[in-house]
Backbone as CSV, one residue per row, in Angstrom:
resi,resn,N_x,N_y,N_z,CA_x,CA_y,CA_z,C_x,C_y,C_z
1,MET,0.842,-1.172,0.000,0.000,0.000,0.000,0.895,1.246,0.000
2,GLU,0.625,2.162,-0.929,1.401,3.389,-1.024,0.669,4.524,-0.323
3,PHE,1.460,5.349,0.345,0.896,6.512,1.014,1.385,7.766,0.310
4,GLU,0.469,8.702,0.078,0.841,9.973,-0.488,1.455,10.820,0.607
5,GLU,2.588,11.424,0.292,3.212,12.313,1.264,2.441,13.625,1.278
6,VAL,1.999,14.017,2.450,1.237,15.251,2.587,2.179,16.346,3.084
7,THR,2.246,17.407,2.312,3.071,18.543,2.691,2.348,19.325,3.783
8,PRO,3.052,19.679,4.857,2.370,20.449,5.913,1.929,21.815,5.397
9,LEU,0.885,22.335,5.997,0.419,23.672,5.646,1.494,24.700,5.958
10,THR,1.603,25.694,5.090,2.481,26.830,5.337,1.607,28.008,5.729
11,ILE,1.864,28.548,6.910,1.066,29.637,7.454,1.953,30.854,7.651
12,TRP,1.503,31.969,7.130,2.197,33.235,7.341,1.382,34.073,8.316
13,ILE,2.076,34.669,9.281,1.461,35.619,10.204,2.085,36.976,9.905
14,ILE,1.253,37.949,9.557,1.747,39.298,9.252,1.159,40.247,10.278
15,ASP,2.013,40.714,11.193,1.551,41.559,12.299,2.749,42.307,12.863
16,ASP,2.620,43.606,13.042,3.729,44.403,13.571,3.857,44.312,15.091
17,ASP,2.857,43.739,15.758,2.875,43.615,17.214,3.498,42.275,17.607
18,LEU,4.666,42.327,18.238,5.399,41.103,18.564,4.641,40.195,19.530
19,VAL,3.870,40.775,20.447,3.085,39.963,21.381,2.015,39.181,20.614
20,SER,1.360,39.842,19.655,0.347,39.167,18.840,0.970,38.084,17.966
21,LEU,2.146,38.367,17.414,2.865,37.356,16.623,3.136,36.126,17.473
22,PHE,3.655,36.370,18.676,3.975,35.262,19.573,2.721,34.473,19.940
23,ALA,1.633,35.191,20.251,0.386,34.526,20.661,-0.165,33.654,19.531
24,ALA,-0.146,34.165,18.309,-0.649,33.387,17.175,0.250,32.170,16.929
25,ARG,1.549,32.378,16.971,2.486,31.263,16.761,2.303,30.206,17.852
26,TYR,2.162,30.643,19.088,1.983,29.721,20.202,0.693,28.911,20.025
27,GLY,-0.384,29.590,19.629,-1.648,28.888,19.396,-1.519,27.824,18.326
28,ILE,-0.788,28.142,17.273,-0.567,27.176,16.194,0.248,25.991,16.696
29,GLU,1.300,26.275,17.443,2.142,25.198,17.980,1.356,24.288,18.916
30,GLN,0.387,24.849,19.632,-0.427,24.070,20.562,-1.334,23.064,19.856
31,LEU,-1.541,23.243,18.556,-2.343,22.290,17.799,-1.599,20.973,17.583
32,GLY,-0.269,21.004,17.765,0.525,19.775,17.727,0.732,19.172,16.342
33,LYS,0.594,19.972,15.305,0.816,19.464,13.953,2.052,20.142,13.364
34,PRO,2.669,19.494,12.375,3.930,20.041,11.837,3.723,21.163,10.817
35,TYR,3.012,22.212,11.193,2.802,23.332,10.291,4.103,24.111,10.115
36,ILE,4.256,24.693,8.949,5.380,25.587,8.694,4.864,26.999,8.943
37,VAL,5.408,27.652,9.948,4.927,28.980,10.330,6.028,30.001,10.058
38,VAL,5.672,31.023,9.298,6.600,32.110,8.988,5.935,33.393,9.456
39,ASP,6.665,34.197,10.247,6.046,35.439,10.673,6.814,36.642,10.141
40,PHE,6.038,37.699,9.926,6.555,38.959,9.396,6.032,40.085,10.263
41,ASP,6.908,41.041,10.591,6.447,42.191,11.361,6.154,43.384,10.451
42,SER,6.150,43.120,9.146,5.913,44.173,8.168,5.214,43.591,6.936
43,ALA,4.170,44.273,6.478,3.462,43.831,5.278,4.339,43.988,4.045
44,GLU,5.201,45.009,4.039,6.090,45.215,2.886,7.037,44.041,2.698
45,ILE,7.608,43.572,3.791,8.542,42.439,3.703,7.803,41.187,3.249
46,ALA,6.620,40.956,3.796,5.829,39.786,3.404,5.493,39.841,1.917
47,LEU,5.134,41.013,1.423,4.810,41.170,0.009,6.024,40.892,-0.871
48,LYS,7.184,41.357,-0.442,8.429,41.116,-1.191,8.735,39.620,-1.230
49,VAL,8.631,38.947,-0.099,8.881,37.501,-0.045,7.865,36.758,-0.914
50,LEU,6.619,37.202,-0.892,5.586,36.579,-1.717,5.909,36.748,-3.206
51,SER,6.312,37.946,-3.594,6.699,38.193,-4.996,7.885,37.329,-5.395
52,ASP,8.887,37.234,-4.519,10.066,36.401,-4.785,9.671,34.928,-4.889
53,SER,8.729,34.503,-4.062,8.263,33.116,-4.100,7.601,32.798,-5.442
54,LEU,6.875,33.762,-5.973,6.220,33.568,-7.270,7.253,33.404,-8.382
55,GLU,8.297,34.220,-8.329,9.343,34.155,-9.347,10.144,32.870,-9.245
56,GLY,10.377,32.421,-8.027,11.195,31.231,-7.824,10.398,29.947,-7.753
57,SER,9.094,30.057,-7.860,8.199,28.896,-7.758,8.414,28.122,-6.465
58,THR,8.724,28.822,-5.398,8.866,28.163,-4.099,7.515,28.160,-3.396
59,ASN,7.486,27.580,-2.221,6.228,27.416,-1.494,5.518,28.735,-1.236
60,LEU,4.298,28.789,-1.697,3.438,29.909,-1.369,2.711,29.558,-0.073
61,PRO,2.287,30.569,0.679,1.549,30.252,1.900,0.185,29.654,1.576
62,ASP,-0.232,28.714,2.393,-1.591,28.173,2.275,-2.580,29.107,2.959
63,ILE,-2.112,29.711,4.058,-2.956,30.595,4.864,-2.138,31.801,5.295
64,ILE,-2.756,32.983,5.243,-2.149,34.200,5.784,-3.063,34.727,6.877
65,LEU,-2.491,34.959,8.053,-3.181,35.625,9.157,-2.673,37.061,9.150
66,LEU,-3.530,38.008,8.820,-3.130,39.377,8.516,-3.722,40.388,9.477
67,ASP,-2.843,41.193,10.069,-3.291,42.323,10.871,-3.621,43.466,9.921
68,LEU,-4.567,44.303,10.286,-4.928,45.432,9.435,-4.186,46.708,9.783
69,VAL,-3.934,46.908,11.076,-3.347,48.170,11.526,-1.841,47.991,11.695
70,MET,-1.101,48.478,10.685,0.361,48.412,10.705,0.902,49.695,10.115
71,PRO,2.115,50.099,10.521,2.710,51.308,9.937,3.145,51.049,8.487
72,LYS,3.368,52.112,7.773,3.773,52.088,6.357,2.702,51.428,5.504
73,MET,2.739,50.123,5.317,1.716,49.428,4.537,0.770,48.713,5.497
74,ASP,-0.507,49.098,5.457,-1.460,48.423,6.339,-2.016,47.171,5.660
75,GLY,-2.866,46.457,6.361,-3.418,45.217,5.830,-4.264,45.409,4.588
76,TRP,-5.000,46.529,4.518,-5.837,46.789,3.340,-4.980,46.985,2.102
77,GLU,-3.881,47.711,2.251,-2.978,47.923,1.114,-2.336,46.603,0.693
78,PHE,-1.977,45.770,1.674,-1.431,44.441,1.356,-2.441,43.642,0.530
79,LEU,-3.704,43.678,0.932,-4.746,42.959,0.202,-4.900,43.490,-1.223
80,GLN,-4.791,44.791,-1.385,-4.878,45.394,-2.712,-3.749,44.867,-3.604
81,LYS,-2.535,44.818,-3.057,-1.386,44.309,-3.821,-1.561,42.816,-4.115
82,LEU,-2.134,42.094,-3.185,-2.375,40.665,-3.376,-3.342,40.434,-4.538
83,GLU,-4.349,41.293,-4.642,-5.321,41.186,-5.740,-4.661,41.350,-7.110
84,GLU,-3.579,42.105,-7.151,-2.892,42.383,-8.407,-1.944,41.253,-8.824
85,MET,-1.763,40.279,-7.971,-0.830,39.177,-8.246,-1.481,38.113,-9.125
86,PRO,-0.646,37.215,-9.682,-1.172,36.155,-10.557,-2.227,35.289,-9.872
87,GLU,-3.021,34.663,-10.675,-4.182,33.895,-10.213,-3.831,32.779,-9.237
88,HIS,-2.681,32.118,-9.388,-2.393,30.985,-8.507,-2.129,31.399,-7.064
89,VAL,-1.950,32.690,-6.813,-1.840,33.162,-5.428,-3.218,33.110,-4.764
90,LYS,-4.258,33.075,-5.575,-5.623,33.083,-5.056,-5.965,31.816,-4.281
91,THR,-5.108,30.825,-4.314,-5.344,29.613,-3.530,-5.000,29.829,-2.049
92,THR,-4.351,30.950,-1.751,-4.017,31.286,-0.372,-5.245,31.857,0.324
93,ASP,-5.585,31.290,1.487,-6.701,31.807,2.289,-6.182,32.895,3.217
94,VAL,-6.837,34.046,3.191,-6.427,35.169,4.037,-7.487,35.380,5.112
95,TYR,-7.014,35.449,6.362,-7.877,35.731,7.504,-7.368,36.983,8.197
96,ILE,-8.271,37.871,8.506,-7.929,39.107,9.209,-7.889,38.838,10.707
97,LEU,-6.827,39.319,11.344,-6.714,39.302,12.805,-6.624,40.752,13.243
98,SER,-7.514,41.193,14.088,-7.461,42.577,14.513,-8.019,42.742,15.915
99,ALA,-7.400,43.641,16.645,-7.894,43.968,17.982,-8.889,45.122,17.902
100,PHE,-8.903,45.821,16.771,-9.711,47.034,16.652,-10.572,47.026,15.397
101,LEU,-11.288,45.950,15.166,-12.104,45.850,13.961,-13.491,46.432,14.228
102,SER,-13.765,47.585,13.624,-15.078,48.208,13.786,-16.108,47.470,12.931
103,THR,-17.356,47.789,13.137,-18.424,47.173,12.347,-18.210,47.457,10.864
104,LYS,-17.814,48.680,10.545,-17.558,49.071,9.158,-16.416,48.227,8.568
105,GLU,-15.346,48.054,9.327,-14.219,47.247,8.844,-14.599,45.777,8.728
106,ARG,-15.416,45.274,9.634,-15.893,43.885,9.533,-16.679,43.683,8.244
107,GLN,-17.545,44.642,7.925,-18.309,44.548,6.676,-17.389,44.605,5.472
108,ARG,-16.442,45.507,5.519,-15.476,45.624,4.417,-14.710,44.318,4.245
109,ALA,-14.281,43.731,5.350,-13.542,42.465,5.296,-14.420,41.338,4.769
110,SER,-15.670,41.293,5.215,-16.548,40.191,4.799,-16.904,40.254,3.317
111,HIS,-16.803,41.431,2.704,-17.099,41.575,1.287,-15.843,41.597,0.416
112,HIS,-14.676,41.559,1.033,-13.430,41.611,0.259,-13.174,40.250,-0.387
113,PRO,-12.886,40.234,-1.688,-12.720,38.948,-2.386,-11.527,38.111,-1.911
114,GLU,-10.543,38.737,-1.303,-9.356,38.000,-0.855,-9.478,37.491,0.582
115,VAL,-10.485,37.950,1.324,-10.603,37.639,2.750,-11.590,36.495,2.970
116,LYS,-11.101,35.457,3.605,-11.930,34.277,3.885,-12.675,34.416,5.220
117,GLY,-12.121,35.228,6.139,-12.762,35.420,7.435,-11.974,36.393,8.289
118,TYR,-12.508,36.714,9.451,-11.816,37.621,10.360,-12.034,37.171,11.798
119,PHE,-11.047,37.491,12.622,-11.085,37.094,14.029,-10.508,38.214,14.878
120,ASP,-11.058,38.336,16.090,-10.487,39.264,17.053,-9.217,38.658,17.628
121,LYS,-8.273,39.538,17.973,-7.054,39.087,18.638,-7.339,38.947,20.123
122,PRO,-6.728,38.035,20.793,-5.909,36.954,20.234,-6.809,35.858,19.667
123,ILE,-6.392,35.258,18.572,-7.176,34.198,17.949,-7.105,32.946,18.829
124,SER,-8.218,32.279,18.959,-8.268,31.103,19.832,-7.691,29.873,19.127
125,LYS,-7.257,28.949,19.939,-6.764,27.666,19.426,-7.873,26.956,18.651
126,ARG,-9.086,27.062,19.138,-10.235,26.425,18.482,-10.453,27.000,17.073
127,ALA,-10.375,28.342,16.940,-10.545,28.982,15.632,-9.418,28.570,14.685
128,LEU,-8.201,28.525,15.195,-7.072,28.094,14.366,-7.275,26.666,13.872
129,GLY,-7.703,25.791,14.770,-7.944,24.399,14.395,-8.997,24.280,13.306
130,ARG,-10.040,25.103,13.402,-11.103,25.078,12.393,-10.586,25.558,11.036
131,ILE,-9.848,26.683,11.046,-9.292,27.238,9.806,-8.380,26.222,9.125
132,PHE,-7.451,25.664,9.897,-6.464,24.751,9.320,-7.104,23.445,8.892
133,GLY,-8.087,22.978,9.674,-8.784,21.746,9.326,-9.519,21.883,7.999
134,GLU,-10.179,23.022,7.782,-10.886,23.264,6.523,-9.898,23.258,5.354
135,LYS,-8.750,23.883,5.544,-7.760,23.958,4.464,-7.186,22.564,4.165
136,GLU,-6.927,21.797,5.220,-6.384,20.444,5.024,-7.392,19.543,4.298
137,GLU,-8.663,19.684,4.628,-9.709,18.885,3.967,-9.858,19.261,2.498
138,ALA,-9.613,20.524,2.191,-9.781,21.004,0.816,-8.634,20.572,-0.098
139,ARG,-7.545,20.099,0.467,-6.381,19.717,-0.345,-6.610,18.473,-1.122
């Protein structure tokens, strides 16, 4: 009997707040699965790495956990740049993580074509498990 090798999910966390980065990473680690977690404290750096990944055909993220409120390039601008990228980037699920999501921003996020969902910070282990489980089932 042959088994297909399953590549672990690659998750990017984009957040300028180091405490939030740590909390999200810790929650992911608590799930006990071999996820590949890459964190960025800047949307600009994440966008550059994403562009380089496209050129080099290296692993694209399966899931991005994105903060909206960041200096220089905020989460909305990152999403705009993501929309301009080639179609195969569209397989990446983007979830908004925010401590300050107003009703207006929630509506904007829920109608954004690149956003799969949004969560208040800190994201719970249960929510992470649901997000990752859905992505793993869809593979």
